N, C-alpha and C positions, 0 to 999 in steps of 0.2 A: 639186576635188581628189578626186573619185569616180577618174576618169580618172588620177590617179597610180595608183590599186591595181588597175587592169582587168586582168583575165588574158587575157594576150597570146593565148595558143594555145587559147581558149576551151572547153579541159578541167580538170577538176575531178579530184582523186584519189579512193582508195576511201573515204575518210574524207569526199568532197562540200564541203569545205573548203579555203582556201590560206589558211595564216597570213603576212601581209607583216612583222609585227612581234609579238615575243615576247618581254617581259622576264627570262622566266627565262634565256636567253640570257645575257642580260649582268649576269645574277647578282643582278637585284632581286629583296629579299627581303620587303620592306615594301609595297609596291603592284606589283600585276601588271596589266597592259598587253598587248591583244592587238588587233590591228587582223586583222580576216579578211573573207574573202570570200567570196561562197556561189552556188550558182546558184540560178536560181528555185524556186520549191516552192510549188504550191498547195495542198498537205496541211496539215491542222495541224500545229503543230511545240509538241511538250508539253516545258515546260522545268522540270526537277528542281529540286528548293529545293539549294542548295549552303550550304555552314557560311561562308560569308563573303558580302559585299554584291556586287553589281554595278550601276554605272553603264554604261548602252548609248549608245551617242552613232553616229546616222546619218552616214554618210560620203556615199554616193550621194545625187542629185539629190532623189529624194523617195520616199517607199511611203505604201497606206494599209494600215492593220492593223487586227485584231478579235480581241477577247480572250472568250475563253468562261468563263461565270460562272451558276452557280446555272441550270446546264441550258441557259443561251440563249448565242449569241452576238449580242453587244452590245458598243458602244462604239468602231463603226469609226472611228478618226482617221486623219487624214494628217500624215507625219510629214517635215518639211524637212530639209535637211543642218546637223546642227549640234544636232537636236531628237533627245529619245531617252525611256530610262524610268530607274529607280530598283528594280530588284527588291530587297528587304532577306534575309539568308540563314533558310533554311528554308522560302522562300514558291516556293511551284510554281504555275506556270502555262501555259494553253495559248492558243496566238494560230494566228492565218491570217494570211498577208501576202500583198497583191495587190500584184503586180508591174507590173502594166500595160504590156505589151512590155519591159521592163527585162532586159540580157541578164544582169549580176548585181545582189548584193547587199555593199557595205561597210561596213563598221561597226569603229567604236571601243569597244573594254569596258576599262571602268577596275575592278580587283578590287580591293575595298578589305577587307582583313582585320578582322574582328571586335575584336579585342585593338586594335586602333587606336583603336575606335570607342569603347568601352571607355574608354579609358586617358582620352582625351578628353574624354569625358562626365563622367570624375570631374575632370577639372582646371577645366571650365568651371561645375560645380556647386559654387559657393561661397557666402562667406554675400553675401546683397543680389544674387545673380545664379542663375539655376536656367535649368533648358533639359531638354528632354527626354533621355532615356538611351538611346532604339532608336531606329533608322533604320524609319519606314514605306513603302509603297509608293507609288511616283508613277507610274504607267503615262505619262503625258504630262509631260514635261521639257522645257521650254523655258528654259533657264537660262546667261544668258552668263556668269555665275562660270565654271560648270562646262565650259561649250565653251572659254575661253581656257585655262581650267588645262589643260583635256584635250590642247591643242596644245601649250600649253610643256614640258608632260610631254614627251610624243612626240618635241618636236625635242630635249629634255635626253637622253632613251635613246638618240636617234639620234647625239649626241654623243659618246657614251661614257661621262655621267655616272653616279657611283657610287650605289650604295644608299643613301648618305648624303642625295643629291638624293630617293630616293622618298621618304624617314622624313616628311621635310619635307611634302611635297609631299600624304603621306594622312593626316596631322595637318589640313593646312587643308581637305583635302575633306572629313574626318569633322566638322571644327568649322563649315562650311559648312552642311550636308547636316543637323547636330543643329539647329543655330540659325536656318537659314532667313534670308534678304537682309536684313529688318529687325532683328531682333536679333543678327546678326554686325556691324551697325554699330554699335550699343550697345556690345559686346563689344570693339569695335574702338576705340572712344574711353575705357574702361575700361582697356585697355591702355596706351592712349597717355598715360596718368598714372604708370605707373609705369618703373622703370628699373633696368639691371643696378653694384652701385657698382662704382668704380673697382679695388679692392681683388679684387673678382669678374672682373673683365674681364682686370687682368693676369695672373691665376690661368691662366685658360683661354688666352690671347695665347700664353704663357710653356709652357704646356702643348701648344698646337697648335706650338710651334715645336721643341720637342723633340721632338716623334712625328710630324714631316710624315711620312716614309717609313712609317707606319704604316698600318693600315687606320683610320680617324677614324670617329666618327660622332656623331649626335648624345645617345645614350647616354653615351657616355664625357665630352663635351664638356660637358653639362649636369649631369653625377655631380660634374666639377672646380669648377664654378661655383656647385653646392648650389643648383640650380636648378631646377624640372622641366621635364623636355626640350621641353614643349608651350611652355611662354612662352620656353624660352629661346630661341629660332632667331629671334622676335621681337624680345625687348631684344636681343641682340646685333647684328641689324641696323639698327635704333635707335641703338645706341653706336658702332658700326664704320661705318656706311653702306654695309655691305655683308652678304648671307646667308652664314651660316655656310659655305657651299658654296663659294661665290664665291671671300671672303677665302681658302680655304685653297688652291684653286685657282689663284689669282695670287701665291700664296704659293712654289706648288710649280714654277709656272712660272718666275717669276724666278730662283728657285735653279737649276732645269734649263739657264735661260740663262746663267747666271755659267759654269755646271760645264761648258757647251760651249765656251763663250772660253778659261776657264783651266785644263781637266783634258785628258788623253788617253782618259779611259774613254769605253766604246760607248756608241752611243745608248740598248740597250739595259741595259746597266748604269744610264744616267743617269735614265731612265724607272721603273725599280725603288727606284731610292734615292729617288726624290721622292717615290712613294708610286702613281704610276700602276700600274694593273696588268699592262698589256701596253704593248709598244713603238707599235703602231698605237694606241692610245688616247692615248697622249703624244703623238705628231707629230699625231694629228689635233686635239689639243688646240693644240699651240705654232704649226702654221697657221692655227688662226681668230685667234688671239691677237694673231700679229706675222707674218701672211700671206706666210708660207715656212716651209717644212718646217726639221726642226733639223739635218739634215746639209746644207742647203744656207746656212742662217745660219752655222753652223760653217765652211764654207767662207770665204764671203765674211768673215768678223772674222779669219780667218789670212790672206787675200788683202791687207784692208785695211792690218794690223797688220804684213803682211813677215815672216809666221810661217815657215820655212823657207828663208829667203833665207842664200844664202852671203856 
């Protein structure tokens, strides 16, 4: 995977790094995502405390890292691809990296906002089920759940997924980090016993149909269902068989497919009326779903039906 982010010309800009992926450019507000490549540096690096939490995962083959603690360099650890660290909000640290001949370092950073952690902690802390309410530093993170989630998030970001997806991903990440693996299993078992009522589900589905062209998010849908947004995504998926984001995407694509067949609207008009932010995002999603572009699909349908023949 590291070769995918290799700097082809071997030069770095004045900022000393290259951002290969940046979620801000996609309009994500609920979860920050960066894939960054840096040149070798043997000097100590001071990471200042930020207002949000950061999960950093290594994309390069391996690296050794020392941390400076109480006046001494200690804790030399070797990280392999997929491993990393959790740096809580407000936490400052000083590290020194041993590149051992590597030409650059590629890493993935997930930025988890404090308000997401606070809201999830509040939802999890209910009668009979308690959990911690703050995130602690984890200097050596080797967690398959976090690694797999990170990979899915990057894939979704590249595919043009909206902030709607980022909201759910941020909640699941916060819940996992607050609960840990064993408590997470216990929470999932308790959630399995809950369900959304038919009445609430119908209300949500009707709301989605009526607002398919709008910018939908978990806040609006959970408010319509009368359920907290943290529990809504899981309960919706259990009832419908797909996540809210996936269900809405399917509806939008099916609606767009019908419009391509039965209207003369432009591709851009169809994209916007079906809730896609841009024509390019619509075209990419349509191609993934139907294995052809919207224009090719429309042409093939018209040729098949004899559209335009005298």
